[in-house]
C-alpha positions as a Markdown table, in Angstrom:
| # | Residue | x | y | z |
|---|---|---|---|---|
| 1 | Met | -121.6 | 29.6 | -89.4 |
| 2 | Asn | -123.7 | 26.7 | -88.1 |
| 3 | Asn | -122.7 | 23.9 | -85.8 |
| 4 | Asn | -122.1 | 21.4 | -88.6 |
| 5 | Ser | -119.6 | 23.7 | -90.3 |
| 6 | Leu | -117.9 | 24.3 | -86.9 |
| 7 | Leu | -117.6 | 20.6 | -86.3 |
| 8 | Leu | -116.2 | 20.0 | -89.7 |
| 9 | Leu | -113.6 | 22.7 | -89.3 |
| 10 | Ala | -112.7 | 21.5 | -85.9 |
| 11 | Gly | -112.3 | 17.9 | -87.1 |
| 12 | Thr | -110.1 | 18.9 | -90.0 |
| 13 | Val | -107.9 | 21.1 | -87.8 |
| 14 | Leu | -107.6 | 18.4 | -85.1 |
| 15 | Ser | -106.7 | 15.6 | -87.6 |
| 16 | Thr | -104.2 | 17.8 | -89.3 |
| 17 | Val | -102.6 | 18.8 | -85.9 |
| 18 | Met | -102.4 | 15.1 | -84.9 |
| 19 | Val | -100.8 | 14.0 | -88.1 |
| 20 | Cys | -98.3 | 16.9 | -88.0 |
| 21 | Gly | -97.5 | 16.1 | -84.4 |
| 22 | Ala | -96.8 | 12.5 | -85.2 |
| 23 | Ala | -94.6 | 13.6 | -88.1 |
| 24 | Met | -92.7 | 16.0 | -85.9 |
| 25 | Leu | -92.1 | 13.3 | -83.3 |
| 26 | Leu | -90.9 | 10.9 | -85.9 |
| 27 | Tyr | -88.7 | 13.7 | -87.4 |
| 28 | Arg | -87.3 | 14.4 | -84.0 |
| 29 | Gln | -86.4 | 10.8 | -83.5 |
| 30 | Cys | -84.7 | 10.6 | -86.9 |
| 31 | Phe | -82.9 | 13.9 | -86.2 |
| 32 | Arg | -81.5 | 12.4 | -82.9 |
| 33 | Glu | -80.4 | 9.3 | -84.8 |
| 34 | Glu | -78.6 | 11.3 | -87.5 |
| 35 | Ala | -77.0 | 13.6 | -84.9 |
| 36 | Phe | -75.7 | 10.6 | -83.0 |
| 37 | Ala | -74.4 | 9.1 | -86.3 |
| 38 | Ala | -72.8 | 12.4 | -87.1 |
| 39 | Arg | -71.0 | 12.6 | -83.8 |
| 40 | Val | -69.7 | 9.0 | -84.3 |
| 41 | Ala | -68.5 | 9.9 | -87.7 |
| 42 | Thr | -66.8 | 13.1 | -86.4 |
| 43 | Ala | -65.1 | 11.1 | -83.7 |
| 44 | Arg | -63.8 | 8.7 | -86.4 |
| 45 | Gly | -62.7 | 11.6 | -88.6 |
| 46 | Ala | -65.1 | 10.8 | -91.4 |
| 47 | Val | -66.7 | 14.3 | -91.5 |
| 48 | Glu | -65.7 | 17.7 | -90.4 |
| 49 | Pro | -66.5 | 18.6 | -86.7 |
| 50 | Gly | -69.2 | 21.1 | -86.0 |
| 51 | Arg | -71.3 | 20.1 | -89.1 |
| 52 | Pro | -73.6 | 17.3 | -87.9 |
| 53 | Ala | -75.9 | 15.8 | -90.5 |
| 54 | Gly | -79.5 | 16.8 | -90.4 |
| 55 | Glu | -79.0 | 20.2 | -88.8 |
| 56 | Asn | -81.0 | 22.0 | -91.5 |
| 57 | Ile | -84.8 | 21.4 | -91.4 |
| 58 | Ser | -86.2 | 21.7 | -95.0 |
| 59 | Pro | -89.9 | 21.7 | -96.0 |
| 60 | Val | -89.3 | 18.8 | -98.3 |
| 61 | Arg | -87.9 | 16.7 | -95.5 |
| 62 | Leu | -90.8 | 17.6 | -93.2 |
| 63 | Ile | -93.3 | 16.5 | -95.9 |
| 64 | Ala | -91.4 | 13.3 | -96.4 |
| 65 | Thr | -91.4 | 12.7 | -92.7 |
| 66 | Leu | -95.1 | 13.3 | -92.6 |
| 67 | Gly | -95.6 | 10.7 | -95.3 |
| 68 | Leu | -93.3 | 8.3 | -93.5 |
| 69 | Ala | -95.4 | 8.6 | -90.4 |
| 70 | Ile | -98.5 | 7.6 | -92.3 |
| 71 | Val | -96.6 | 4.6 | -93.8 |
| 72 | Arg | -95.5 | 3.4 | -90.4 |
| 73 | Ser | -98.9 | 4.0 | -88.8 |
| 74 | Gly | -100.4 | 1.1 | -90.7 |
| 75 | Leu | -103.3 | 3.1 | -92.1 |
| 76 | Leu | -102.4 | 2.0 | -95.6 |
| 77 | Ser | -102.2 | -1.7 | -96.6 |
| 78 | Glu | -99.0 | -3.3 | -97.8 |
| 79 | Arg | -100.6 | -3.9 | -101.2 |
| 80 | Thr | -101.5 | -0.2 | -101.5 |
| 81 | Leu | -97.9 | 0.8 | -100.5 |
| 82 | Asn | -96.4 | -1.6 | -103.0 |
| 83 | Asp | -98.6 | -0.3 | -105.8 |
| 84 | Leu | -97.6 | 3.3 | -105.0 |
| 85 | Arg | -93.9 | 2.3 | -104.9 |
| 86 | Gln | -94.3 | 0.6 | -108.3 |
| 87 | Thr | -96.0 | 3.6 | -109.8 |
| 88 | Leu | -93.4 | 6.0 | -108.6 |
| 89 | Ile | -90.6 | 3.8 | -109.7 |
| 90 | Ala | -92.1 | 3.3 | -113.1 |
| 91 | Ser | -92.6 | 7.1 | -113.4 |
| 92 | Gly | -88.9 | 7.7 | -112.8 |
| 93 | Phe | -89.0 | 8.8 | -109.2 |
| 94 | Arg | -86.6 | 6.5 | -107.4 |
| 95 | Ala | -85.3 | 8.7 | -104.5 |
| 96 | Glu | -85.3 | 7.1 | -101.1 |
| 97 | Asn | -87.9 | 9.5 | -99.8 |
| 98 | Ala | -90.1 | 9.4 | -102.9 |
| 99 | Leu | -93.0 | 7.5 | -101.2 |
| 100 | Gly | -92.9 | 9.7 | -98.1 |
| 101 | Leu | -93.0 | 12.8 | -100.3 |
| 102 | Phe | -95.8 | 11.5 | -102.3 |
| 103 | Ile | -98.1 | 10.6 | -99.4 |
| 104 | Gly | -97.2 | 13.7 | -97.4 |
| 105 | Gly | -97.9 | 15.9 | -100.4 |
| 106 | Lys | -101.3 | 14.2 | -100.8 |
| 107 | Leu | -102.2 | 14.9 | -97.2 |
| 108 | Leu | -101.1 | 18.5 | -97.3 |
| 109 | Leu | -102.8 | 19.1 | -100.6 |
| 110 | Ala | -106.1 | 17.6 | -99.3 |
| 111 | Ala | -105.9 | 19.8 | -96.2 |
| 112 | Ala | -105.0 | 22.9 | -98.1 |
| 113 | Leu | -107.8 | 22.5 | -100.7 |
| 114 | Ala | -110.4 | 21.7 | -97.9 |
| 115 | Ala | -109.4 | 24.8 | -95.9 |
| 116 | Leu | -109.4 | 26.9 | -99.1 |
| 117 | Ala | -112.9 | 25.7 | -100.0 |
| 118 | Phe | -114.1 | 26.2 | -96.4 |
| 119 | Phe | -113.0 | 29.9 | -96.3 |
| 120 | Ala | -113.6 | 30.7 | -100.0 |
| 121 | Leu | -117.1 | 29.5 | -100.3 |
| 122 | Pro | -119.8 | 32.2 | -99.6 |
| 123 | Thr | -121.9 | 31.8 | -96.4 |
| 124 | Ser | -125.1 | 32.0 | -98.4 |
| 125 | Ile | -124.7 | 28.4 | -99.6 |
| 126 | Ala | -126.7 | 25.8 | -97.8 |
| 127 | Pro | -124.8 | 24.1 | -95.0 |
| 128 | Met | -125.2 | 20.6 | -96.5 |
| 129 | Met | -123.9 | 21.7 | -99.9 |
| 130 | Arg | -121.1 | 23.7 | -98.2 |
| 131 | Asn | -119.9 | 20.6 | -96.3 |
| 132 | Leu | -120.2 | 18.5 | -99.5 |
| 133 | Leu | -118.0 | 20.9 | -101.4 |
| 134 | Val | -115.4 | 21.1 | -98.6 |
| 135 | Gly | -115.3 | 17.3 | -98.4 |
| 136 | Gly | -115.1 | 17.1 | -102.2 |
| 137 | Ala | -112.2 | 19.5 | -102.3 |
| 138 | Gly | -110.3 | 17.3 | -99.7 |
| 139 | Val | -111.0 | 14.2 | -101.7 |
| 140 | Ala | -109.8 | 15.9 | -104.9 |
| 141 | Gly | -106.6 | 16.7 | -103.1 |
| 142 | Leu | -106.1 | 13.0 | -102.4 |
| 143 | Leu | -107.0 | 11.9 | -105.9 |
| 144 | Val | -105.2 | 14.4 | -108.1 |
| 145 | Pro | -101.6 | 13.3 | -107.2 |
| 146 | Asp | -102.6 | 9.7 | -108.1 |
| 147 | Tyr | -103.9 | 10.9 | -111.4 |
| 148 | Leu | -100.8 | 12.9 | -112.1 |
| 149 | Ala | -98.6 | 10.0 | -111.1 |
| 150 | Arg | -100.4 | 7.7 | -113.5 |
| 151 | Asn | -100.0 | 10.2 | -116.4 |
| 152 | Leu | -96.3 | 10.6 | -115.6 |
| 153 | Arg | -95.9 | 6.8 | -115.6 |
| 154 | Lys | -97.7 | 6.5 | -119.0 |
| 155 | Ala | -95.5 | 9.3 | -120.5 |
| 156 | Tyr | -92.3 | 7.7 | -119.1 |
| 157 | Cys | -93.3 | 4.3 | -120.4 |
| 158 | Lys | -94.0 | 5.7 | -123.9 |
| 159 | Lys | -90.6 | 7.3 | -124.0 |
| 160 | Leu | -89.0 | 4.0 | -123.0 |
| 161 | Glu | -90.9 | 2.1 | -125.7 |
| 162 | Arg | -89.8 | 4.5 | -128.4 |
| 163 | Gly | -86.2 | 4.0 | -127.5 |
| 164 | Val | -86.0 | 0.3 | -126.9 |
| 165 | Pro | -85.6 | -0.7 | -130.6 |
| 166 | Asp | -82.8 | 1.8 | -131.1 |
| 167 | Ala | -81.1 | 0.4 | -128.0 |
| 168 | Leu | -81.4 | -3.1 | -129.3 |
| 169 | Asp | -79.8 | -2.1 | -132.6 |
| 170 | Leu | -76.8 | -0.6 | -130.7 |
| 171 | Met | -76.6 | -3.8 | -128.6 |
| 172 | Val | -76.4 | -5.8 | -131.7 |
| 173 | Val | -73.5 | -3.7 | -132.9 |
| 174 | Cys | -71.7 | -3.9 | -129.6 |
| 175 | Ala | -72.2 | -7.7 | -129.4 |
| 176 | Gln | -70.8 | -8.2 | -132.9 |
| 177 | Ala | -67.8 | -6.1 | -131.9 |
| 178 | Gly | -67.0 | -8.6 | -129.2 |
| 179 | Leu | -68.2 | -6.9 | -126.0 |
| 180 | Ser | -69.7 | -8.9 | -123.2 |
| 181 | Met | -73.1 | -8.3 | -121.7 |
| 182 | Gln | -72.4 | -5.8 | -119.0 |
| 183 | Pro | -70.0 | -3.6 | -121.1 |
| 184 | Thr | -72.5 | -3.7 | -123.9 |
| 185 | Ile | -75.3 | -2.4 | -121.7 |
| 186 | Ala | -73.1 | 0.3 | -120.2 |
| 187 | Arg | -71.9 | 1.4 | -123.7 |
| 188 | Val | -75.4 | 1.5 | -125.1 |
| 189 | Ala | -76.5 | 3.6 | -122.1 |
| 190 | Glu | -73.8 | 6.1 | -122.8 |
| 191 | Glu | -74.3 | 6.3 | -126.5 |
| 192 | Ile | -78.1 | 6.5 | -126.5 |
| 193 | Arg | -78.4 | 9.2 | -123.8 |
| 194 | Pro | -78.7 | 12.2 | -126.2 |
| 195 | Ala | -81.6 | 10.6 | -128.1 |
| 196 | His | -83.4 | 8.6 | -125.4 |
| 197 | Ala | -82.4 | 9.8 | -121.9 |
| 198 | Glu | -85.0 | 7.5 | -120.2 |
| 199 | Val | -83.7 | 4.3 | -121.8 |
| 200 | Ala | -80.1 | 5.4 | -121.0 |
| 201 | Lys | -81.1 | 5.9 | -117.3 |
| 202 | Glu | -82.6 | 2.4 | -117.1 |
| 203 | Leu | -79.7 | 0.7 | -118.8 |
| 204 | Ala | -77.1 | 2.5 | -116.7 |
| 205 | Leu | -78.9 | 1.4 | -113.6 |
| 206 | Thr | -79.0 | -2.1 | -114.9 |
| 207 | Ala | -75.3 | -2.1 | -115.7 |
| 208 | Ser | -74.5 | -0.8 | -112.2 |
| 209 | Glu | -76.6 | -3.6 | -110.6 |
| 210 | Met | -74.8 | -6.2 | -112.8 |
| 211 | Gln | -71.5 | -5.0 | -111.4 |
| 212 | Val | -72.6 | -5.6 | -107.7 |
| 213 | Met | -74.9 | -8.6 | -108.1 |
| 214 | Val | -73.6 | -12.1 | -108.2 |
| 215 | Asp | -76.2 | -13.3 | -110.7 |
| 216 | Ser | -76.5 | -11.0 | -113.7 |
| 217 | Arg | -79.8 | -12.5 | -114.7 |
| 218 | Thr | -81.4 | -11.0 | -111.6 |
| 219 | Ala | -80.2 | -7.5 | -112.5 |
| 220 | Leu | -81.6 | -8.0 | -116.0 |
| 221 | Leu | -85.0 | -9.2 | -114.8 |
| 222 | Arg | -85.2 | -6.3 | -112.4 |
| 223 | Leu | -85.2 | -4.0 | -115.5 |
| 224 | Gly | -88.5 | -5.4 | -116.7 |
| 225 | Glu | -90.0 | -5.4 | -113.2 |
| 226 | Arg | -89.1 | -1.7 | -112.5 |
| 227 | Thr | -90.8 | -0.4 | -115.7 |
| 228 | Gly | -93.6 | -3.0 | -116.2 |
| 229 | Leu | -93.2 | -2.8 | -120.0 |
| 230 | Glu | -93.8 | -5.9 | -122.0 |
| 231 | Ser | -91.0 | -5.0 | -124.5 |
| 232 | Leu | -88.4 | -4.7 | -121.7 |
| 233 | His | -89.7 | -8.0 | -120.1 |
| 234 | Arg | -89.0 | -9.7 | -123.4 |
| 235 | Leu | -85.7 | -8.1 | -123.8 |
| 236 | Thr | -84.5 | -9.0 | -120.3 |
| 237 | Ala | -85.9 | -12.6 | -120.7 |
| 238 | Thr | -84.0 | -12.9 | -124.0 |
| 239 | Leu | -80.7 | -11.6 | -122.5 |
| 240 | Ala | -81.1 | -13.9 | -119.4 |
| 241 | Gln | -81.7 | -16.9 | -121.6 |
| 242 | Ser | -78.6 | -16.0 | -123.6 |
| 243 | Ile | -76.5 | -15.9 | -120.4 |
| 244 | Gln | -78.0 | -19.1 | -119.1 |
| 245 | Tyr | -77.8 | -21.3 | -122.2 |
| 246 | Gly | -74.9 | -19.6 | -124.0 |
| 247 | Thr | -76.9 | -18.8 | -127.2 |
| 248 | Pro | -75.6 | -16.2 | -129.7 |
| 249 | Leu | -76.5 | -12.8 | -128.3 |
| 250 | Ser | -76.4 | -10.8 | -131.5 |
| 251 | Asp | -78.8 | -13.1 | -133.4 |
| 252 | Ala | -81.4 | -13.1 | -130.6 |
| 253 | Met | -81.3 | -9.3 | -130.2 |
| 254 | Arg | -81.4 | -8.8 | -134.0 |
| 255 | Ala | -84.6 | -10.9 | -134.2 |
| 256 | Leu | -86.1 | -9.2 | -131.2 |
| 257 | Ala | -85.3 | -5.7 | -132.6 |
| 258 | Ala | -87.0 | -6.6 | -135.9 |
| 259 | Glu | -90.0 | -7.9 | -134.1 |
| 260 | Met | -90.4 | -4.8 | -132.0 |
| 261 | Arg | -90.0 | -2.5 | -135.0 |
| 262 | Gln | -92.7 | -4.5 | -136.8 |
| 263 | Glu | -95.0 | -4.1 | -133.8 |
| 264 | Met | -94.4 | -0.3 | -133.8 |
| 265 | Leu | -95.2 | -0.2 | -137.5 |
| 266 | Thr | -98.4 | -2.1 | -136.9 |
| 267 | Ala | -99.4 | 0.2 | -134.1 |
| 268 | Phe | -98.8 | 3.2 | -136.4 |
| 269 | Glu | -100.9 | 1.7 | -139.1 |
| 270 | Glu | -103.7 | 1.1 | -136.7 |
| 271 | Arg | -103.6 | 4.7 | -135.6 |
| 272 | Ala | -103.6 | 5.9 | -139.2 |
| 273 | Ala | -106.6 | 3.7 | -139.9 |
| 274 | Arg | -108.5 | 5.3 | -137.1 |
| 275 | Leu | -107.7 | 8.8 | -138.3 |
| 276 | Pro | -110.7 | 9.1 | -140.8 |
| 277 | Val | -113.1 | 8.3 | -138.0 |
| 278 | Phe | -111.6 | 11.1 | -135.8 |
| 279 | Leu | -111.7 | 13.6 | -138.7 |
| 280 | Thr | -115.4 | 13.1 | -139.4 |
| 281 | Met | -116.8 | 15.3 | -136.7 |
| 282 | Pro | -114.3 | 18.2 | -137.2 |
| 283 | Met | -115.1 | 18.0 | -141.0 |
| 284 | Val | -118.8 | 18.2 | -140.4 |
| 285 | Leu | -118.6 | 21.0 | -137.9 |
| 286 | Phe | -115.9 | 23.2 | -139.4 |
| 287 | Ile | -115.1 | 22.3 | -143.1 |
| 288 | Leu | -118.6 | 21.6 | -144.5 |
| 289 | Pro | -120.2 | 24.9 | -143.3 |
| 290 | Cys | -117.3 | 26.8 | -145.0 |
| 291 | Val | -117.8 | 24.8 | -148.2 |
| 292 | Met | -121.5 | 25.5 | -148.2 |
| 293 | Met | -120.9 | 29.2 | -147.6 |
| 294 | Val | -118.5 | 29.4 | -150.5 |
| 295 | Val | -120.7 | 27.4 | -152.9 |
| 296 | Gly | -124.1 | 28.7 | -151.9 |
| 297 | Gly | -123.2 | 32.2 | -150.8 |
| 298 | Pro | -123.2 | 33.9 | -154.3 |
| 299 | Ala | -126.5 | 32.3 | -155.1 |
| 300 | Val | -128.1 | 33.5 | -151.9 |
| 301 | Ile | -126.7 | 37.0 | -152.5 |
| 302 | Gln | -128.1 | 37.0 | -156.0 |
| 303 | Leu | -131.5 | 35.8 | -154.7 |
| 304 | Phe | -131.6 | 38.7 | -152.2 |
| 305 | Arg | -130.9 | 41.2 | -155.0 |
| 306 | Val | -133.7 | 39.8 | -157.2 |
| 307 | Met | -136.2 | 39.9 | -154.3 |
| 308 | Ser | -135.2 | 43.5 | -153.4 |
| 309 | His | -136.0 | 44.6 | -156.9 |
């Protein structure tokens, strides 16, 4: 093991120890605050005595604290943090410690992959190549969670898009039955849950926000901002305009539902039109050789028989 490898290992270990130490200090501070809050709550009779909050240290909480330490350190810009929050929210991860868990998990994965590559690679590799592979493993540990989060966001948004037209149809039925906006959204969230759980989750959250917010339009617009879907932006804008100007809700939602279904049908037709292009290569590689063997095989066999005689 040469000096460069030793320096790389020492730097990795030192940085990991420093980050973990900062996370432990932050966790200790949070633990003290929670213990103080638990003692106050016990004195007021809000919780049972002898069971202070935060007495159990879980790995998930330590990872979240590590990520929170990175967030508070200022190493990441506010724009980057906002993009990460938006991606996690649009992927369906809306826990309070979701951002801390994500960043802490990235750091631990990068350190684990770098250490695994450092000890798993054979010593016969050139030092420069070994260092590049170890650094590449660490970079992969930082990039893979972002890739997975983007894929989860795309999958979550696709499920939402498939369920929005059905939710609109149910809203039309509820509006024609005489329900107001908030009961309509809550009812649709309850009824559509078996078929489209993601849409039900978003609508239930919107209904809850409408109950606590003074302006219902703000809660509706937040639905489109959380997901970033154009269809939900249009839906919430239509509902907000109906509330603001008093236009008939059922007519607006019926027209919007018909428009969204037409867009889905157009998208399906476009995908069907691209299908022959995608089938060209498999047909050339797998189907045509089989056809040629079936058609020309007997003639080749007969030719071999004639030549053998």
